[in-house]
N, C-alpha and C positions, 0 to 999 in steps of 0.2 A: 700197418704191418711193416715191421722192420725188415731190412733186406735179408738178414739171416733167416727170419721166419718165412720170407717169400721163397727163398731157396728150398727150405724144407717142404713147404706147401707144394711147390711145383714138382720137385723131384719125387715126392711121395706119390703124387698122382701118376707120373710117368712110370714109376717102378711097378705100380699095380696094373696099369692099362697096357703098357708096352714093355714087359720084362725082357723080351728078346727082340732085338731090332738090329738091322744092319743096312748097308747101302742098297738102293734100288737098282744100281747098275748090275749088269749081268756079266760074269767073267768066270774063267776056269783055272786061272793061275795068277800068281803075283804080277807077272808081266801084263797079262790081259787087264787086270785091275788098274795097273798103272796107266796103260793106254786109254782105257775107258775114262778114268778120272781126268787125265789130261784133256781128252776130247770134250768132257762135260763142262769145261769152263765157259761161262756165259751161254750155256745151251742146256736144254732139258734132258734129264735122264731118259725119258721116253724116246726122244730122238736118237740119243746115243745107242740105246738098245735096239733100235731099228737098223743102225749102221754097222754095229760091231759083229754080228754073225758072219756076214760076208768078209769083213776085214780079217777076223780071226781064222776063218776057214782057209784063207790064202796065206796069212802071216800069223801063225799060232804062237810064235815065240820070237825072242829078240834076234836070233840068228837069221831067221827067214825074213824078218822085216828089215834087218840091216842090209840085206842083199837087194832090197827093192829100190826103185827110184822114187824120188819125191812125186813125180807125175803119176806113177802107178798108185801110190797111196792116196794121192789127192782124188783120183777118180772114184775111190771107194768111200771117201769121207766128204765129198763135195757138198752134201746137204747140211753139214753142221756149220756152226758159226766159225768164221775165220779159217776156212779150210786150207788156204795156202800156207799160212804160218804153222798150223797144226801138223800138216803133212811134213813140212820141213823139220819140225821138232821131233816128230815120231821117228823119222829115219835117222836123224842125228842121235837121238836118245838111244835107239837100238844099237847103233854102232858103238856108242860109248859103253853100253852094257856088255857087249861082246868083247871089246878091247880092254876094258878095265875091271870087269866083274865076272868074266867067263859066262856071260849071258844071263846071269842071275840078278834079280832085283836086290839091291843092298838094303840093309835094315836101318842104318843110322840116318838121322836127318841131314847131316853134313854131306854124306855121299849121295843121298837122294836129290838134294837141292843143287848138287853139282851137275846134274843131268840136264840136258837141253829141254826147256819148256816146263821144268818141274819147280814150282814155287813152294813156299812153306805150307800153304793149305793142302796142296796135292800130296806133299810128303807126309803130312799129318794123317791124311786119309789112309794112305798105304800102311803107315806104322800102326794105326789103330785097327783097321779092318783086317789086314793080312797078318801082321805080327803081334796083334793083341796088346799094343802099348797104350799107356794112358796119355793120349795126346788129343788135343782139341782143335779140329779143323774149323776155321771160321770163314764161312762163305757169306753171301748176301743175306740168306735166310737166317742163319745163326746170328749175324750182326744185327739185323732188324729186330728179331724176336727178343734178343737179349736186352735191347734198349726199351722196346715197347712194354715188356713185362717187368721192367724195373730191376733186372738182374745185374745190370751194370750202370754206373753213373754216366752222366752226360760227358764227363771228361774222358771217358773211354772212347775216343773219337777215331780210332783206327782198328783194323782187324787184329793187329798184334796186341793192342791194349785190351780189347775185348777178350782175346784168348787168355792173356795173363790173368785177368780178373776172374774169368770163369774157372780157370785151373786152380786158382787160390781158394775158391769158394765151393767147388763141387768135390765130394769125396772121390778119391782116386779110383775106387771100384766102379763108380758110376760114369767116369769120364768117357770111356769108349762109347757107351750108349747115349750119353748126353748130347753129343754132336748130332746124332740121328734124331733124338727126341726133339730138339730145337729146330733142326732142319725140316723135318716132316711137319711139325706144327706150323712153321712158316710157309711151307709149300702148299698145304691143304686148308689151313684155318686162318692163321694170321698173315694173310696175303698182303702184298705190298700196296696195291691200289684199292682193293675192296676186301678188307678183312671180314671174315664171317663171324662177327662177334657173338651173334645169337647162338652159334653152335659151339662156342668156346667154353670149356669147363672153367676157365679162369676169369670169365667175364665179370663176375661180381667183385673180384678183387684186382681187376686190372688197373694199373696206374692212370689210365685215361680218365678214371672217375675222380681223380684227385683234383682239387681246386687249382686252376691255372695250368692244367695239363695241356701240352701241345699236341697230344694224340687225338 
């Protein structure tokens, strides 16, 4: 199967099985999505959704969180990964939003990545989920699945290279959904340590069946 055919095969399946899909993070505003996405780095969405209700009840917007101390935010997020650094980033990011953007989350990638703790992946999530832009956020799941399913070549050895390759080969209309399709497939089926190949729709055409495959 040529790579172009593989893309068509994979995307056709997802279009039929998951026509409407979005992040599993829970949020009520652009600011809350930004906070939840920042917190989710190297942590599960399930854990984040356990933490954010109390956090958002106390700090529902940038202005209220900007007035908090790092220690106060830390106490509410201490069960997530790297709570010290994330608490510091959240307070600093909130102050920047208030000072530079009147408390609103900016739309452009440049403005988003200028905020404390916000990298390219987080910015792409915000732009896709909240603003509806055709951006591809590449996390560990998307990176792994893209390689395992033969959607990208071995030379795509960084998140940015994977992002660029996927963006060049996935129709623009599918890109906002494609991030979630690949992410959820990696989270629940094509897992890192023990992939559930017997439950995978793509098992018969997986590159692991190719001669000399490293999968």
